Backbone as ProteinMPNN parsed JSONL, in Angstrom:
{"seq_chain_A": "METNKLVRERLPVLWESCHQFASLQIRNTATIGGNICRASPSGETLAPLLVLEAKGKLAFSEGEKIEPFASFFQGPGKSSIGSKGLLTEIEVPYPAQGSRGVYLKHAVRGAMDIAMVGVAVLVTPDAAKSNLQDARIGLGAVAPTPIRATKTEAMLRGKPLTATLVKEAAATAASESSPIDDQRSSGEYRRWIVEALTRRGLEQSWKAATGKEVV", "coords_chain_A": {"N_chain_A": [[8.883, 41.796, -59.835], [9.937, 43.742, -61.603], [11.366, 45.635, -59.866], [13.158, 43.888, -58.912], [16.272, 43.208, -58.012], [17.998, 40.85, -58.697], [16.539, 39.781, -61.183], [16.745, 41.852, -62.753], [19.404, 42.205, -63.273], [20.593, 39.714, -63.858], [18.699, 38.723, -65.762], [17.735, 40.588, -67.872], [16.348, 40.692, -70.391], [13.985, 39.733, -69.645], [13.499, 41.487, -67.555], [12.923, 43.957, -69.065], [10.851, 43.583, -70.366], [8.671, 43.435, -68.459], [8.852, 45.881, -67.327], [7.967, 47.303, -69.321], [5.386, 46.794, -69.275], [2.23, 47.628, -69.513], [0.55, 49.783, -66.987], [1.85, 51.266, -63.851], [0.189, 50.664, -61.77], [-1.283, 48.684, -62.655], [0.79, 46.783, -62.869], [1.445, 46.57, -60.456], [-0.471, 44.665, -59.722], [-0.881, 42.676, -61.456], [0.342, 39.256, -62.446], [2.98, 37.418, -63.288], [2.501, 34.678, -63.636], [-0.411, 35.096, -64.532], [0.052, 36.321, -66.94], [1.373, 34.635, -68.406], [-0.415, 32.231, -68.543], [-2.857, 33.24, -69.993], [-2.075, 33.109, -72.347], [-1.974, 34.991, -74.498], [-0.972, 36.148, -77.52], [0.246, 38.579, -77.693], [1.506, 38.74, -75.295], [3.591, 40.338, -72.866], [5.609, 39.04, -71.398], [6.017, 36.735, -72.686], [7.815, 36.182, -75.04], [10.338, 36.767, -74.06], [10.396, 34.861, -72.112], [10.44, 32.645, -73.744], [12.893, 32.899, -75.3], [14.567, 32.64, -73.163], [14.425, 30.093, -72.629], [12.537, 28.952, -70.759], [10.55, 26.789, -68.382], [7.567, 25.455, -67.275], [6.017, 24.092, -64.711], [3.451, 22.191, -64.209], [0.395, 21.378, -62.891], [-1.832, 18.393, -62.495], [-4.803, 16.786, -62.028], [-4.067, 14.06, -62.124], [-1.549, 14.245, -61.777], [1.834, 15.792, -62.209], [3.715, 17.69, -64.407], [6.718, 18.657, -66.336], [6.841, 21.167, -68.76], [8.202, 23.007, -71.324], [7.919, 26.243, -72.199], [7.947, 26.627, -75.054], [6.41, 24.941, -76.005], [3.934, 25.209, -74.748], [2.196, 27.24, -75.358], [-0.491, 27.383, -77.505], [-2.389, 28.357, -79.348], [-4.264, 31.612, -79.76], [-5.156, 32.573, -76.641], [-5.118, 30.029, -75.772], [-3.608, 26.978, -74.122], [-1.625, 24.424, -73.225], [-2.011, 23.619, -70.73], [-4.713, 24.036, -70.359], [-8.216, 23.659, -69.051], [-8.206, 22.622, -66.708], [-6.058, 22.433, -65.526], [-2.859, 23.831, -63.819], [-0.615, 25.919, -63.28], [2.237, 25.899, -61.55], [4.763, 26.263, -60.917], [7.419, 28.258, -62.291], [10.367, 27.938, -64.104], [13.469, 29.314, -64.49], [16.103, 29.446, -66.438], [19.48, 30.816, -65.919], [21.017, 32.879, -68.416], [24.015, 31.964, -70.532], [26.989, 32.845, -69.455], [28.077, 35.943, -70.21], [26.07, 36.466, -72.125], [23.634, 38.523, -73.555], [20.887, 40.621, -73.587], [17.756, 42.073, -75.478], [14.403, 43.306, -74.898], [12.23, 44.704, -76.957], [9.331, 46.818, -77.884], [6.648, 47.555, -79.59], [4.366, 49.978, -79.747], [1.168, 51.609, -79.746], [0.53, 53.342, -77.575], [2.759, 53.108, -76.146], [3.904, 51.637, -73.286], [1.381, 51.502, -72.052], [-0.326, 50.344, -73.829], [-1.477, 47.47, -75.572], [0.781, 45.175, -76.967], [2.104, 45.717, -80.376], [3.836, 44.727, -81.777], [6.246, 42.712, -80.633], [9.678, 41.984, -79.593], [12.086, 39.869, -78.879], [15.48, 39.486, -78.094], [18.163, 37.597, -77.487], [21.705, 37.431, -77.164], [24.826, 35.351, -77.362], [28.226, 36.055, -77.31], [31.282, 34.447, -78.492], [34.311, 33.377, -76.87], [36.316, 35.283, -77.877], [34.735, 37.259, -78.749], [33.999, 37.814, -81.111], [32.542, 36.197, -82.87], [29.093, 35.158, -83.153], [28.37, 32.884, -80.635], [25.803, 31.961, -79.963], [22.427, 32.84, -80.668], [19.159, 33.947, -79.911], [16.056, 34.386, -80.712], [12.861, 35.884, -80.058], [9.501, 36.202, -81.032], [6.713, 38.375, -80.655], [2.926, 38.75, -80.689], [2.613, 38.551, -83.552], [1.839, 36.009, -84.712], [-0.27, 33.337, -84.317], [0.551, 32.234, -81.798], [3.163, 33.307, -79.323], [6.441, 33.125, -80.669], [9.612, 31.408, -81.536], [11.988, 32.865, -83.908], [13.466, 30.674, -85.742], [14.942, 29.902, -87.901], [15.993, 32.362, -88.311], [17.729, 32.232, -86.115], [19.383, 30.296, -86.576], [20.77, 30.921, -88.983], [22.429, 33.17, -87.925], [24.25, 31.849, -85.893], [27.734, 31.18, -85.039], [28.866, 33.088, -86.426], [30.441, 36.154, -87.426], [28.822, 39.158, -86.302], [27.836, 41.098, -88.715], [26.939, 44.259, -90.15], [25.58, 43.794, -92.554], [24.872, 40.806, -92.359], [23.101, 41.425, -90.085], [21.12, 42.804, -91.308], [20.147, 40.943, -93.166], [19.275, 38.864, -91.306], [17.265, 40.352, -89.992], [15.148, 40.633, -92.075], [14.703, 38.102, -92.46], [13.601, 37.093, -90.053], [11.405, 38.573, -90.146], [10.03, 37.558, -91.975], [9.33, 34.837, -91.095], [7.441, 35.504, -89.497], [3.677, 35.412, -89.02], [1.589, 37.438, -89.132], [-1.386, 39.204, -88.428], [-4.033, 41.251, -90.036], [-5.875, 43.638, -88.052], [-7.703, 46.046, -86.056], [-5.733, 47.255, -84.887], [-3.345, 47.29, -86.571], [-1.796, 46.501, -89.921], [-0.962, 43.431, -91.294], [1.068, 43.789, -92.991], [2.382, 46.175, -91.914], [3.027, 44.958, -89.488], [5.068, 43.117, -90.056], [6.958, 44.741, -91.107], [7.838, 46.076, -88.713], [8.607, 43.947, -87.467], [10.952, 43.48, -88.533], [12.4, 45.766, -88.107], [12.559, 45.893, -85.583], [13.923, 43.715, -84.891], [16.287, 44.012, -86.026], [17.663, 46.354, -84.618], [17.533, 44.945, -82.004], [19.556, 43.269, -82.291], [21.441, 44.862, -82.827], [21.872, 46.504, -80.594], [22.162, 44.412, -78.597], [24.303, 42.929, -79.146], [26.09, 45.216, -78.742], [26.088, 45.545, -76.086], [26.991, 43.018, -75.292], [29.62, 42.824, -76.261], [30.789, 45.469, -76.267], [31.446, 46.593, -79.098], [30.344, 48.282, -81.85], [28.127, 47.316, -84.454], [29.198, 46.843, -87.77]], "CA_chain_A": [[9.788, 41.543, -60.748], [10.537, 44.968, -62.065], [12.161, 45.937, -58.81], [13.909, 42.912, -58.098], [17.829, 43.301, -58.514], [18.639, 39.713, -59.24], [16.128, 39.745, -62.406], [17.464, 43.141, -63.527], [20.856, 42.094, -63.453], [20.701, 38.498, -64.48], [17.558, 38.154, -66.693], [17.424, 41.839, -68.24], [15.589, 40.564, -71.255], [12.919, 39.496, -68.875], [12.94, 42.693, -66.801], [12.58, 45.072, -69.74], [9.353, 43.155, -70.717], [7.992, 43.707, -67.04], [9.087, 47.329, -67.261], [6.922, 48.003, -70.545], [4.118, 46.134, -69.183], [0.837, 48.39, -68.846], [0.607, 51.045, -66.307], [2.272, 51.158, -62.432], [-1.014, 49.969, -61.002], [-1.671, 47.249, -63.186], [1.937, 46.011, -62.623], [1.593, 46.26, -58.874], [-1.382, 43.551, -59.155], [-0.464, 41.62, -62.302], [1.367, 38.37, -61.849], [3.733, 36.458, -64.458], [1.736, 33.268, -64.167], [-1.376, 35.31, -65.225], [0.403, 36.766, -68.348], [1.538, 33.005, -69.189], [-1.989, 31.42, -68.784], [-3.635, 33.911, -70.633], [-1.627, 32.741, -73.722], [-1.996, 35.914, -75.484], [0.261, 36.122, -78.713], [1.113, 39.716, -77.445], [1.818, 38.924, -73.754], [4.927, 40.875, -72.982], [6.675, 38.323, -70.704], [6.095, 35.605, -73.14], [8.824, 36.127, -76.046], [11.411, 36.502, -73.457], [10.599, 33.426, -71.821], [11.064, 31.533, -75.04], [14.591, 32.953, -75.548], [15.362, 32.238, -72.15], [14.19, 28.648, -72.69], [12.24, 28.594, -69.674], [9.74, 25.888, -68.439], [6.564, 25.576, -66.301], [5.424, 22.948, -63.698], [2.039, 22.158, -64.532], [-0.348, 20.365, -62.009], [-3.379, 18.306, -63.161], [-5.402, 15.646, -60.942], [-3.608, 13.099, -62.54], [-0.076, 14.268, -61.548], [2.343, 16.76, -62.286], [4.769, 17.393, -65.513], [7.41, 19.909, -66.508], [6.788, 21.554, -70.002], [8.92, 23.935, -71.831], [7.004, 27.288, -72.836], [8.072, 26.711, -76.446], [5.321, 23.979, -76.776], [3.014, 25.368, -73.961], [1.151, 28.015, -76.144], [-1.192, 26.442, -78.57], [-3.107, 29.336, -79.984], [-4.749, 32.45, -79.048], [-5.804, 32.404, -75.433], [-5.087, 28.306, -75.512], [-2.385, 26.486, -73.734], [-1.771, 22.979, -72.782], [-2.867, 23.947, -69.256], [-6.239, 23.648, -70.534], [-9.118, 24.04, -68.219], [-8.281, 21.744, -65.477], [-4.643, 22.239, -65.014], [-2.631, 24.762, -62.739], [0.833, 26.537, -63.412], [2.604, 25.846, -59.842], [6.327, 26.807, -60.725], [8.277, 28.841, -63.387], [11.767, 27.653, -64.094], [13.849, 30.393, -65.76], [17.623, 29.306, -66.384], [20.313, 31.841, -66.408], [21.753, 32.766, -69.807], [25.142, 31.785, -70.568], [28.129, 33.926, -69.379], [28.476, 36.986, -71.392], [24.996, 36.798, -72.912], [23.043, 39.767, -73.278], [19.654, 40.639, -74.494], [16.946, 43.353, -74.743], [12.899, 43.392, -75.162], [11.528, 45.79, -77.674], [7.971, 46.703, -77.86], [6.085, 48.732, -80.389], [2.585, 49.933, -79.467], [0.652, 53.247, -80.024], [0.695, 54.182, -76.26], [4.004, 52.672, -75.246], [3.696, 50.604, -72.116], [0.278, 51.507, -71.758], [-0.998, 49.692, -74.743], [-1.02, 45.968, -75.963], [1.993, 45.238, -78.026], [1.545, 45.621, -81.652], [4.786, 43.831, -81.972], [7.202, 42.559, -79.301], [10.825, 41.345, -80.272], [12.973, 39.711, -77.531], [16.638, 39.211, -78.627], [19.114, 37.213, -76.61], [22.846, 36.853, -78.023], [25.972, 34.984, -76.517], [29.582, 36.006, -78.09], [32.259, 33.259, -78.236], [35.24, 34.091, -75.932], [37.182, 36.339, -78.369], [34.035, 38.494, -78.818], [34.333, 38.206, -82.535], [31.445, 35.723, -83.434], [28.082, 34.946, -82.35], [28.105, 31.444, -80.179], [24.293, 31.629, -79.69], [21.492, 33.492, -80.831], [17.8, 33.648, -79.857], [14.964, 35.723, -81.09], [11.465, 35.435, -79.866], [8.708, 37.129, -81.554], [5.252, 38.206, -80.017], [1.757, 39.534, -81.539], [2.732, 38.399, -85.059], [1.47, 34.876, -84.965], [-0.97, 32.658, -83.518], [1.388, 32.188, -80.213], [4.569, 33.804, -79.56], [7.357, 32.199, -81.655], [10.951, 31.837, -82.059], [12.706, 32.902, -85.119], [14.399, 29.61, -85.542], [15.532, 29.846, -89.042], [16.891, 33.304, -88.233], [18.851, 31.794, -85.083], [20.32, 29.357, -87.521], [21.803, 31.484, -89.92], [23.254, 33.85, -87.355], [25.144, 31.176, -84.999], [28.92, 30.782, -85.476], [29.358, 34.039, -87.606], [30.575, 37.576, -87.029], [27.619, 40.153, -86.57], [28.086, 42.398, -89.333], [25.783, 45.042, -90.883], [25.033, 42.974, -93.535], [24.114, 39.966, -91.716], [21.819, 41.949, -89.422], [19.865, 43.311, -92.412], [19.483, 39.601, -93.674], [18.538, 38.434, -90.493], [16.093, 41.099, -89.771], [14.375, 40.238, -92.966], [14.358, 36.566, -92.38], [12.862, 37.174, -88.954], [9.95, 39.223, -90.466], [9.495, 36.344, -93.088], [9.135, 33.906, -90.321], [5.897, 35.914, -88.68], [2.537, 35.575, -89.856], [0.83, 38.447, -88.524], [-3.116, 39.43, -89.041], [-4.952, 42.255, -90.064], [-6.78, 43.965, -87.247], [-8.138, 47.199, -85.836], [-4.647, 47.896, -84.593], [-2.486, 47.375, -87.366], [-2.004, 45.476, -90.862], [-0.201, 42.495, -90.944], [2.357, 44.249, -93.604], [3.154, 47.004, -91.259], [3.777, 44.353, -88.415], [6.196, 42.55, -90.58], [7.965, 45.856, -91.274], [8.212, 46.349, -87.59], [9.492, 43.05, -86.813], [12.2, 43.738, -89.38], [13.142, 47.13, -87.471], [13.292, 45.699, -84.128], [15.102, 42.699, -84.855], [17.798, 44.748, -86.264], [17.715, 47.301, -83.393], [17.646, 44.409, -81.058], [20.613, 42.542, -82.245], [22.727, 45.484, -82.63], [21.852, 46.586, -78.991], [22.478, 43.137, -77.55], [25.802, 42.906, -79.476], [27.075, 46.083, -78.239], [25.94, 45.355, -74.658], [27.673, 42.124, -74.881], [30.957, 43.064, -76.733], [31.374, 46.85, -76.308], [31.475, 46.876, -80.048], [29.379, 48.529, -82.833], [27.973, 46.491, -85.672], [29.651, 47.459, -88.73]], "C_chain_A": [[10.298, 42.563, -61.289], [11.311, 45.405, -61.123], [12.936, 44.913, -58.228], [15.242, 43.13, -58.816], [18.178, 42.248, -59.186], [17.834, 39.488, -60.834], [16.756, 40.865, -63.225], [18.679, 42.785, -64.107], [21.145, 40.758, -63.996], [19.566, 37.89, -65.454], [16.916, 39.58, -67.159], [16.271, 41.745, -69.352], [14.141, 40.417, -70.587], [12.249, 40.914, -67.99], [12.303, 43.807, -67.827], [11.068, 44.783, -70.401], [8.31, 43.632, -69.506], [7.892, 45.349, -67.038], [8.154, 48.052, -68.246], [5.659, 47.272, -70.375], [3.038, 46.906, -68.431], [1.424, 49.482, -67.863], [1.317, 50.455, -64.724], [1.365, 50.326, -61.519], [-1.491, 48.648, -61.433], [-0.439, 46.288, -62.908], [2.147, 45.824, -61.176], [0.229, 45.192, -58.588], [-1.225, 42.25, -60.247], [0.363, 40.645, -61.879], [2.0, 37.934, -63.375], [2.788, 35.285, -64.905], [0.332, 33.427, -64.961], [-1.257, 35.495, -66.605], [0.534, 35.516, -69.144], [0.342, 32.529, -69.351], [-2.808, 32.055, -69.647], [-3.34, 33.548, -71.991], [-2.035, 33.849, -74.662], [-0.786, 36.113, -76.436], [0.907, 37.429, -78.213], [1.462, 39.736, -75.972], [3.034, 39.271, -73.734], [6.054, 40.081, -72.415], [7.014, 37.034, -71.641], [7.326, 35.086, -74.476], [10.132, 36.116, -75.139], [11.595, 35.598, -72.627], [10.882, 32.507, -72.725], [12.381, 31.818, -75.219], [15.192, 32.517, -74.379], [15.226, 30.645, -71.937], [13.654, 28.115, -71.363], [10.964, 27.659, -69.53], [8.792, 25.942, -67.271], [6.378, 24.413, -65.62], [4.049, 22.966, -63.728], [1.426, 20.909, -63.666], [-1.734, 19.933, -62.549], [-3.543, 17.342, -61.804], [-4.672, 14.554, -61.123], [-1.763, 12.968, -61.981], [0.31, 15.569, -62.04], [3.419, 16.714, -63.66], [5.309, 18.973, -65.888], [7.452, 19.933, -68.056], [7.376, 23.01, -70.404], [7.703, 25.066, -72.571], [6.813, 27.323, -74.439], [6.858, 25.674, -76.61], [4.096, 24.034, -75.66], [1.826, 26.219, -74.589], [0.603, 27.158, -77.353], [-1.957, 27.214, -79.791], [-3.7, 30.3, -79.032], [-5.581, 32.393, -77.664], [-5.941, 30.592, -75.088], [-3.573, 27.904, -75.209], [-2.652, 25.093, -73.436], [-2.039, 22.782, -71.418], [-4.406, 23.198, -69.254], [-7.16, 24.295, -69.486], [-9.236, 23.723, -66.775], [-6.909, 21.683, -64.681], [-4.115, 23.618, -63.968], [-0.956, 25.045, -62.818], [1.205, 26.888, -62.011], [3.93, 26.588, -59.988], [6.889, 27.384, -62.151], [9.732, 28.709, -63.301], [12.252, 28.627, -65.197], [15.512, 30.144, -65.586], [18.471, 30.604, -66.585], [21.028, 31.542, -67.561], [23.186, 32.337, -69.736], [25.881, 32.861, -70.19], [28.395, 34.644, -70.078], [27.374, 37.197, -72.204], [24.347, 38.191, -72.57], [21.652, 40.139, -73.981], [18.513, 42.014, -74.117], [15.348, 42.726, -75.439], [12.495, 44.589, -75.85], [10.105, 45.633, -77.929], [7.572, 47.815, -78.642], [4.498, 48.672, -80.332], [2.43, 51.649, -79.408], [0.939, 53.988, -78.773], [1.978, 53.756, -75.365], [3.53, 51.638, -74.466], [2.281, 50.091, -71.617], [-0.782, 50.941, -72.692], [-0.562, 48.323, -75.049], [0.14, 46.16, -76.998], [1.455, 44.854, -79.34], [2.57, 44.7, -82.169], [5.648, 43.758, -80.848], [8.354, 41.627, -79.883], [11.67, 41.075, -79.0], [14.427, 39.036, -78.232], [17.753, 38.749, -77.332], [20.578, 36.582, -77.313], [23.961, 36.498, -76.985], [27.155, 35.017, -77.512], [30.268, 35.065, -77.701], [33.184, 34.12, -77.423], [35.981, 35.158, -76.468], [36.101, 37.645, -78.414], [33.78, 38.82, -80.276], [32.896, 37.316, -83.279], [30.295, 35.29, -82.57], [27.934, 33.297, -82.024], [26.542, 31.117, -80.245], [23.772, 33.022, -80.146], [20.286, 33.22, -80.937], [17.083, 34.819, -80.124], [13.4, 35.157, -80.721], [10.418, 36.704, -80.311], [7.167, 36.997, -81.014], [4.162, 39.318, -81.015], [1.877, 39.424, -83.077], [2.414, 36.915, -85.712], [0.47, 34.33, -84.014], [-0.785, 32.885, -82.028], [2.457, 33.039, -80.611], [5.521, 32.71, -79.831], [8.638, 32.252, -81.458], [11.327, 31.597, -83.415], [13.737, 31.716, -85.449], [15.487, 29.633, -86.823], [16.502, 31.236, -88.992], [18.109, 33.039, -87.204], [19.881, 31.172, -85.915], [21.313, 30.119, -88.25], [22.746, 32.655, -89.114], [24.507, 33.178, -86.463], [26.61, 30.833, -85.988], [29.57, 31.965, -86.444], [29.301, 35.554, -86.957], [29.051, 38.4, -87.436], [28.175, 41.208, -87.354], [26.751, 43.293, -89.744], [25.02, 44.374, -91.667], [24.258, 41.722, -93.159], [23.01, 40.04, -90.864], [20.694, 42.419, -90.605], [19.318, 42.068, -93.03], [18.639, 38.969, -92.76], [17.31, 39.107, -90.08], [15.039, 40.637, -90.753], [13.932, 38.922, -92.835], [13.515, 36.422, -91.111], [11.313, 37.509, -89.449], [9.467, 38.017, -91.457], [8.799, 35.272, -92.414], [7.671, 34.297, -89.484], [4.991, 35.571, -89.93], [1.41, 36.294, -89.286], [-0.386, 38.575, -89.524], [-3.133, 40.659, -89.33], [-5.979, 42.415, -89.201], [-6.811, 45.183, -86.936], [-6.803, 48.008, -85.441], [-3.302, 48.019, -85.403], [-2.72, 46.398, -88.704], [-0.867, 44.649, -90.597], [1.293, 42.987, -91.891], [3.007, 45.038, -92.779], [3.648, 46.222, -90.044], [4.986, 43.521, -88.894], [7.572, 43.512, -90.505], [8.615, 46.407, -89.927], [8.875, 45.15, -86.862], [10.907, 42.882, -87.392], [12.935, 44.745, -88.447], [13.562, 46.716, -86.301], [13.992, 44.573, -84.006], [16.304, 43.265, -85.18], [18.2, 45.473, -85.168], [17.95, 46.335, -82.223], [19.029, 43.568, -81.065], [21.813, 43.461, -82.297], [22.768, 45.953, -81.238], [22.248, 45.504, -78.051], [23.778, 42.949, -77.921], [26.777, 43.417, -78.763], [27.026, 45.925, -76.6], [27.003, 44.238, -74.138], [29.166, 42.125, -75.255], [31.564, 44.365, -76.439], [31.543, 47.093, -77.854], [30.243, 47.245, -80.943], [29.098, 47.401, -83.902], [28.16, 47.17, -86.916], [29.598, 46.582, -89.835]], "O_chain_A": [[11.468, 42.323, -61.584], [12.377, 45.7, -61.663], [13.368, 45.046, -57.083], [15.314, 43.222, -60.041], [18.685, 42.441, -60.291], [18.56, 39.009, -61.706], [17.237, 40.649, -64.337], [18.973, 43.022, -65.279], [22.142, 40.746, -64.719], [19.581, 36.721, -65.838], [15.731, 39.798, -66.902], [15.342, 42.552, -69.32], [13.201, 41.036, -71.083], [11.082, 41.267, -67.822], [11.32, 44.468, -67.493], [10.319, 45.653, -70.844], [7.228, 44.16, -69.765], [6.848, 45.931, -66.742], [7.665, 49.163, -68.043], [4.9, 47.153, -71.337], [2.871, 46.928, -67.211], [2.557, 49.955, -67.952], [1.278, 49.245, -64.501], [1.746, 49.489, -60.701], [-1.971, 47.751, -60.74], [-0.651, 45.088, -62.731], [2.95, 44.999, -60.738], [-0.098, 44.918, -57.433], [-1.412, 41.075, -59.93], [1.161, 40.932, -60.988], [1.42, 38.175, -64.434], [2.411, 34.988, -66.039], [-0.148, 32.579, -65.715], [-2.069, 35.067, -67.425], [0.004, 35.305, -70.235], [0.003, 32.391, -70.526], [-3.637, 31.305, -70.162], [-4.238, 33.636, -72.828], [-2.488, 33.457, -75.737], [0.345, 36.228, -75.965], [2.136, 37.456, -78.28], [1.709, 40.832, -75.467], [3.787, 38.666, -74.497], [7.223, 40.268, -72.752], [8.037, 36.371, -71.468], [7.609, 33.922, -74.757], [11.036, 35.387, -75.548], [12.738, 35.334, -72.253], [11.603, 31.552, -72.437], [13.113, 30.832, -75.305], [16.312, 32.013, -74.459], [15.918, 30.057, -71.106], [14.105, 27.092, -70.846], [10.226, 27.668, -70.516], [9.215, 26.485, -66.251], [6.767, 23.482, -66.325], [3.49, 23.915, -63.179], [1.838, 19.751, -63.719], [-2.601, 20.709, -62.949], [-2.754, 17.182, -60.873], [-4.577, 13.899, -60.085], [-1.036, 11.982, -61.862], [-0.533, 16.427, -62.3], [3.922, 15.617, -63.904], [4.706, 20.043, -65.809], [7.955, 18.997, -68.677], [7.01, 24.03, -69.821], [6.802, 24.703, -73.327], [5.867, 27.852, -75.022], [6.346, 25.784, -77.724], [3.321, 23.08, -75.601], [0.65, 25.933, -74.364], [1.284, 26.372, -78.012], [-2.09, 26.767, -80.931], [-3.745, 30.094, -77.819], [-6.779, 32.13, -77.769], [-6.734, 30.077, -74.3], [-2.584, 28.324, -75.81], [-3.795, 24.639, -73.401], [-2.305, 21.646, -71.027], [-4.97, 22.329, -68.589], [-6.879, 25.419, -69.07], [-9.96, 24.221, -65.912], [-6.671, 21.124, -63.611], [-4.964, 24.323, -63.423], [-0.18, 24.222, -62.331], [0.736, 27.827, -61.367], [4.183, 27.5, -59.2], [6.641, 26.689, -63.136], [10.329, 29.356, -62.44], [11.788, 28.797, -66.324], [16.104, 30.65, -64.633], [18.099, 31.413, -67.435], [21.55, 30.463, -67.839], [23.593, 32.387, -68.575], [25.46, 33.949, -70.582], [29.149, 34.194, -70.941], [27.506, 38.071, -73.061], [24.519, 38.822, -71.527], [21.552, 39.769, -75.151], [18.395, 42.681, -73.089], [15.267, 41.859, -76.31], [12.437, 45.593, -75.142], [9.626, 44.524, -78.167], [8.051, 48.933, -78.45], [3.691, 47.807, -80.672], [3.222, 52.554, -79.144], [1.493, 55.087, -78.797], [2.145, 54.015, -74.173], [2.781, 50.781, -74.937], [1.953, 49.027, -71.092], [-1.978, 51.03, -72.414], [0.601, 47.986, -74.829], [0.324, 47.157, -77.697], [0.617, 43.973, -79.53], [2.207, 43.873, -83.005], [5.776, 44.741, -80.119], [8.068, 40.638, -80.557], [11.908, 41.966, -78.185], [14.291, 38.018, -78.911], [18.063, 39.498, -76.406], [20.606, 35.491, -77.883], [24.091, 37.136, -75.94], [27.198, 34.204, -78.436], [30.049, 34.651, -76.563], [32.989, 35.324, -77.255], [36.356, 36.023, -75.678], [36.46, 38.8, -78.183], [33.4, 39.936, -80.631], [32.291, 37.865, -84.199], [30.474, 35.07, -81.373], [27.503, 32.511, -82.868], [26.162, 29.997, -80.587], [24.404, 34.075, -80.069], [19.937, 32.414, -81.799], [17.397, 35.976, -79.845], [12.946, 34.092, -81.137], [10.548, 37.883, -79.983], [6.525, 35.95, -80.93], [4.457, 40.268, -81.741], [1.242, 40.2, -83.792], [2.64, 36.63, -86.888], [0.373, 34.867, -82.91], [-1.541, 33.453, -81.24], [2.716, 33.443, -81.745], [5.443, 31.586, -79.334], [8.979, 33.385, -81.118], [11.14, 30.553, -84.039], [14.929, 32.009, -85.363], [16.688, 29.403, -86.68], [17.605, 31.238, -89.538], [19.236, 33.502, -87.376], [21.065, 31.508, -85.922], [22.527, 29.959, -88.128], [23.771, 33.029, -89.683], [25.568, 33.784, -86.311], [26.66, 30.419, -87.146], [30.598, 31.794, -87.099], [28.428, 36.017, -86.223], [28.388, 38.305, -88.469], [28.87, 42.102, -86.87], [25.617, 42.843, -89.579], [23.801, 44.345, -91.499], [23.111, 41.563, -93.578], [22.138, 39.178, -90.754], [19.48, 42.251, -90.5], [18.147, 42.054, -93.408], [17.525, 38.547, -93.07], [16.323, 38.418, -89.821], [13.99, 40.232, -90.252], [12.764, 38.644, -93.107], [12.661, 35.537, -91.158], [10.304, 36.855, -89.186], [8.265, 37.75, -91.472], [7.808, 34.756, -92.931], [6.96, 33.447, -88.947], [5.225, 35.469, -91.134], [0.36, 35.72, -88.998], [-0.505, 38.29, -90.716], [-2.197, 41.326, -88.887], [-6.956, 41.671, -89.275], [-5.896, 45.797, -87.486], [-6.738, 49.224, -85.619], [-2.344, 48.69, -85.019], [-3.652, 45.594, -88.685], [0.057, 44.981, -89.855], [2.414, 42.612, -91.546], [4.22, 44.84, -92.7], [4.643, 46.683, -89.483], [5.873, 43.269, -88.08], [8.704, 43.267, -90.087], [9.668, 47.046, -89.923], [9.563, 45.288, -85.851], [11.825, 42.275, -86.84], [14.073, 44.47, -88.067], [14.679, 46.994, -85.865], [14.695, 44.412, -83.008], [17.33, 42.962, -84.57], [19.29, 45.122, -84.717], [18.611, 46.843, -81.318], [19.558, 43.226, -80.007], [22.942, 43.11, -81.953], [23.841, 45.76, -80.667], [22.609, 45.703, -76.891], [24.55, 42.777, -76.977], [27.785, 42.901, -78.28], [28.027, 46.227, -75.951], [27.668, 44.297, -73.104], [29.93, 41.442, -74.573], [32.79, 44.433, -76.351], [31.937, 48.257, -77.925], [29.202, 46.6, -80.819], [30.001, 46.592, -84.119], [27.366, 48.064, -87.211], [29.996, 46.955, -90.938]]}, "name": "protein", "num_of_chains": 1, "seq": "METNKLVRERLPVLWESCHQFASLQIRNTATIGGNICRASPSGETLAPLLVLEAKGKLAFSEGEKIEPFASFFQGPGKSSIGSKGLLTEIEVPYPAQGSRGVYLKHAVRGAMDIAMVGVAVLVTPDAAKSNLQDARIGLGAVAPTPIRATKTEAMLRGKPLTATLVKEAAATAASESSPIDDQRSSGEYRRWIVEALTRRGLEQSWKAATGKEVV"}
């Protein structure tokens, strides 16, 4: 996936998560299916898959079903596939024309370490490139499952992306997270990182989509 031209050009938010996934040796043997089914809150590809509104085809002895990844993850290491299901396909729709996104990861040793916080941002400007037609924000490693910051997304849609709005949205995204204290970080620090990465992700994505700086 990391070396696939189509993924890099059409799904850059997913490509960046693959590029920041562990070492080159691990990336050569790991699979996106394994990353999904492991259902770790810090799984690199999971927040990008949420903002891309991807779905999985799940096979069980009684039949198959299509399930959005928004409802697939049920807790740390737990998913709706359980112990008897099989993930057979991953459906990733292309974002709307003109959309741009980014995946930002914070870890002590960069790609070599598990994400302390991961933030995926996808924005779609309107035709005039003056307002946000759509905004999607996925958060990883800051809740029992990867999540969408839905309140933050709602406050962004239909508005021009100003520095003031970015600051408010970043703070709201941090408030939507519920990180724990563990050996790698405190919950308070993770919230601060969510705020910082959300702000940076919105600014970078907006510039990539419109050519304009956030002011």
